[in-house]
C-alpha positions in Angstrom: -25.5 -9.4 -9.5 -21.8 -8.8 -9.1 -21.9 -9.7 -5.4 -23.4 -13.1 -6.2 -20.7 -13.7 -8.7 -18.0 -12.8 -6.2 -19.7 -15.0 -3.6 -19.6 -18.0 -6.0 -16.0 -17.2 -6.8 -15.2 -17.2 -3.1 -16.9 -20.5 -2.5 -15.0 -22.1 -5.4 -11.7 -20.9 -4.1 -12.5 -22.3 -0.6 -13.0 -25.7 -2.2 -9.9 -25.3 -4.3 -7.8 -24.5 -1.2 -9.2 -27.4 0.8 -8.6 -30.0 -1.9 -5.3 -28.8 -3.3 -2.7 -31.5 -3.2 -0.2 -29.0 -1.8 -0.7 -29.3 2.0 2.0 -26.8 2.8 0.4 -24.0 0.8 -3.0 -24.9 2.2 -1.8 -24.8 5.8 0.0 -21.5 5.2 -3.3 -20.1 3.8 -5.4 -21.3 6.7 -2.9 -20.0 9.3 -2.4 -16.6 7.7 -6.1 -16.2 7.0 -7.1 -17.1 10.6 -4.4 -14.9 12.0 -5.5 -12.0 9.8 -9.2 -12.4 10.8 -8.2 -12.5 14.5 -6.2 -9.3 14.1 -9.1 -7.6 12.3 -11.6 -8.7 14.9 -9.4 -7.1 17.5 -9.1 -4.1 15.3 -12.9 -3.6 15.3 -12.9 -3.3 19.1 -11.1 0.0 19.0 -12.7 3.3 18.3 -12.5 4.9 14.9 -11.5 1.6 13.3 -8.0 2.0 14.8 -7.3 4.9 12.5 -5.7 7.4 14.8 -5.5 11.1 14.1 -2.3 12.9 15.0 -0.3 16.0 14.5 3.3 15.9 13.2 5.3 18.6 14.8 7.6 20.4 12.4 9.9 22.3 14.8 12.6 23.0 12.2 12.7 24.4 8.7 13.8 22.2 5.8 17.0 24.1 5.5 17.8 23.5 9.1 17.2 19.8 8.8 19.3 19.6 5.7 22.2 21.3 7.5 22.1 18.6 10.2 22.6 15.7 7.9 26.1 14.4 8.1 26.7 13.6 4.5 29.8 11.5 5.0 27.7 9.1 7.2 24.9 8.7 4.7 27.0 8.9 1.5 25.4 5.7 0.2 21.9 7.2 0.5 22.6 10.6 -1.1 21.9 9.4 -4.7 18.5 8.2 -3.5 17.8 11.5 -1.8 18.7 13.5 -4.9 16.3 11.6 -7.1 13.6 11.9 -4.5 14.1 15.7 -4.4 13.7 15.9 -8.1 10.6 13.7 -8.1 8.4 15.1 -5.3 7.6 18.5 -3.9 9.5 20.2 -1.0 6.4 19.8 1.2 7.0 16.0 1.1 10.7 16.1 2.2 10.4 17.0 5.9 10.4 13.4 7.1 13.3 12.2 4.9 15.6 15.1 6.1 14.6 14.5 9.7 15.4 10.8 9.5 18.6 11.1 7.5 20.2 12.9 10.5 20.5 9.6 12.4 19.6 6.7 10.0 21.9 3.7 9.9 22.3 1.1 7.1 23.4 -2.4 8.0 24.0 -5.5 5.8 22.2 -8.5 7.2 21.8 -11.7 5.1 19.8 -13.2 7.9 16.6 -11.3 6.9 16.5 -13.6 3.9 15.1 -16.2 6.3 12.0 -13.9 6.6 11.7 -13.8 2.8 12.9 -10.2 2.8 15.7 -8.5 0.9 15.4 -5.3 2.9 13.8 -4.1 6.2 13.3 -0.7 7.7 12.8 -0.4 11.4 11.5 3.1 12.3 11.9 2.8 16.0 15.6 2.2 15.5 15.8 4.3 12.3 17.7 1.4 10.8 17.7 0.0 7.2 18.8 -3.6 7.0 19.8 -5.0 3.6 20.4 -8.5 2.3 20.5 -7.1 -1.3 21.3 -3.6 -2.5 18.5 -3.9 -5.0 16.1 -3.3 -2.1 17.7 -0.1 -1.0 15.4 2.2 -3.0 12.2 0.6 -1.5 13.6 0.8 2.1 14.8 4.3 1.5 11.2 5.4 0.7 10.0 3.6 3.9 12.5 5.7 5.8 11.5 8.8 3.9 7.8 8.4 4.9 8.0 7.0 8.5 7.4 8.8 11.8 7.7 7.0 15.1 5.4 8.7 17.7 6.5 6.8 20.7 4.6 8.9 23.3 1.4 8.4 21.4 2.0 4.7 20.9 2.0 5.1 17.2 4.4 3.9 14.6 3.6 5.5 11.2 4.9 4.5 7.8 3.5 6.0 4.7 -0.1 4.8 4.4 0.2 2.4 7.3 -0.4 2.7 11.1 0.9 0.5 13.8 -0.6 0.7 17.3 2.4 -0.3 19.4 0.7 -1.2 22.6 -2.1 -3.2 21.0 0.2 -4.7 18.3 -2.3 -3.9 15.5 -1.3 -2.9 12.0 -3.6 -1.5 9.4 -2.7 -0.3 5.9 0.4 -2.4 5.4 -0.8 -3.9 2.1 -1.7 -0.5 0.7 1.6 1.0 2.0 3.8 -1.8 0.5 2.1 -1.6 -2.9 2.4 2.2 -3.1 6.0 2.2 -1.9 7.0 -0.3 -4.6 5.1 1.8 -7.2 7.0 4.9 -6.2 10.3 2.9 -6.1 9.7 1.8 -9.7 9.1 5.4 -10.8 11.9 7.0 -9.0 14.7 4.5 -9.0 13.9 1.7 -11.4 12.7 3.3 -14.7 9.2 2.0 -14.1 10.1 -1.6 -13.3 8.8 -3.2 -10.1 10.2 -6.4 -8.7 7.7 -7.3 -5.9 4.1 -6.9 -4.8 2.7 -6.9 -8.3 -0.9 -7.2 -7.2 -0.5 -4.5 -4.5 1.2 -2.2 -7.0 -1.7 -2.6 -9.4 -4.2 -1.7 -6.6 -2.2 1.4 -5.8 -2.4 2.4 -9.4 -6.1 2.0 -9.4 -6.4 4.2 -6.3 -4.5 6.9 -8.1 -7.3 7.2 -10.6 -9.5 8.8 -7.9 -7.1 11.8 -7.8 -7.3 14.6 -10.5 -3.5 14.6 -10.2 -2.0 11.3 -9.1 0.9 13.3 -7.5 -1.6 14.4 -4.8 -1.5 10.9 -3.4 2.1 11.4 -2.6 1.3 14.1 0.0 -0.5 11.6 2.2 2.2 9.0 1.8 5.2 11.2 2.6 3.5 12.8 5.5 2.4 9.4 7.0 -1.2 10.6 6.7 -3.5 7.6 6.4 -6.4 9.6 8.1 -6.0 12.3 5.4 -6.1 9.7 2.6 -9.2 8.1 4.1 -10.8 11.5 4.5 -10.1 12.3 0.8 -11.6 9.0 -0.3 -14.8 9.7 1.6 -15.8 11.7 -1.5 -16.4 8.3 -3.3 -17.4 5.8 -0.6 -18.3 5.7 3.1 -15.6 5.5 5.8 -16.7 2.0 6.6 -16.3 0.9 3.0 -12.8 2.5 2.8 -11.7 0.8 6.1 -13.0 -2.6 4.8 -11.2 -2.0 1.5 -7.9 -1.3 3.3 -8.4 -4.4 5.4 -8.9 -6.5 2.2 -5.7 -5.1 0.8 -4.0 -6.1 4.0 -5.4 -9.6 3.5 -3.9 -9.7 0.0 -0.5 -8.8 1.6 -0.9 -11.5 4.3 -2.0 -14.4 2.1 -0.6 -16.6 -0.6 -2.6 -18.0 -3.6 -5.2 -19.2 -4.2 -7.2 -17.5 -1.4 -5.3 -14.3 -2.1 -6.8 -14.4 -5.6 -10.3 -13.9 -4.3 -9.4 -10.8 -2.3 -7.5 -9.4 -5.3 -10.5 -9.8 -7.5 -12.9 -8.4 -4.8 -10.8 -5.3 -4.3 -10.5 -4.6 -8.0 -14.2 -5.1 -8.6 -15.2 -2.8 -5.8 -12.8 -0.1 -7.0 -14.2 -0.5 -10.5 -17.8 -0.1 -9.4 -17.0 3.0 -7.3 -14.9 4.6 -10.0 -17.4 3.8 -12.8 -20.1 5.5 -10.7 -18.1 8.6 -9.8 -16.1 9.4 -12.9 -17.4 11.1 -16.0 -14.0 11.1 -17.7 -14.3 8.6 -20.6 -10.5 8.4 -21.2 -9.8 7.6 -17.5 -12.6 5.0 -17.4 -11.0 3.3 -20.4 -7.6 3.4 -18.8 -9.0 2.0 -15.6 -10.6 -0.8 -17.5 -7.5 -1.7 -19.3 -5.7 -2.1 -16.0 -8.4 -4.2 -14.2 -8.8 -6.3 -17.4 -5.3 -7.6 -16.9 -7.0 -9.9 -14.4 -9.0 -12.2 -16.6 -11.3 -13.2 -13.7 -12.2 -9.6 -13.1 -12.7 -9.0 -16.8 -15.1 -11.9 -17.2 -17.1 -10.9 -14.1 -17.4 -7.3 -15.2 -18.4 -8.2 -18.8 -20.9 -10.8 -17.7 -22.4 -8.4 -15.3 -22.7 -5.7 -18.0 -20.7 -3.3 -15.9 -18.0 -2.8 -18.6 -17.7 0.5 -20.4 -20.2 1.1 -23.2 -18.1 3.8 -24.7 -17.5 1.7 -27.9 -21.3 1.6 -28.5 -21.7 5.3 -28.2 -20.8 7.7 -31.0 -17.8 9.9 -30.4 
């Protein structure tokens, strides 16, 4: 039943997009949607859904890496490092210490033309900033990125980029989770961008007994590990398709974006409702997805909502 409702919602959004009296937005949607579909079609040609397994070499101890950091050259970044050290475990700090040895920070107002306040380039180990407010977010990208040039892989948190094929997977998930951590570590819970993607990252945390466990995959650039963990709850194909849909949310603007947001949240709700026996977590999950009124209406009409209120305590 829920699939038919989602299908109807999708068709309605297609019509809305076609007949909107905002041709610029419509053209952007069509262009981005088409580009994204082409990219994903190319993705499907590669084995293992493009998710490449790898081994990160850790040739030095954390103490050795810390000793190599030239603190006078990264003085601006040290407050961000100290807060990160207090927030996460030592096991998650190898990459940040490694990259701090040679990282560069550059002011560049020109990136505003790309609608970006900050950018991290892992191949150059370079943070570019148009606004200091973006430094926490870009610092976390630096702290979770590994460029494996010989393997043709550029890894960042929960994202993989196949350099030779120019294919990216996991960017939407990675940006949402990066901003969620940025808010928690540096901004007292406030997030300034990627609201929908942040919400999806929060929903995914519900699948962990301890949400801190999700950090391990992020700070070790381990998308394959994250997928392997999630296979407890859904098939690998379903997880890959979920990640692709989250990438689509990242790549599009409303209103088409709205469909994929609802689709992802509904799918996650169905899976979590089936797998969890924790009544408190189910209620918390529902409170979060119900912030999207479309999702709330579909769930309640489809009788998938929690029946906890109707059961005696």
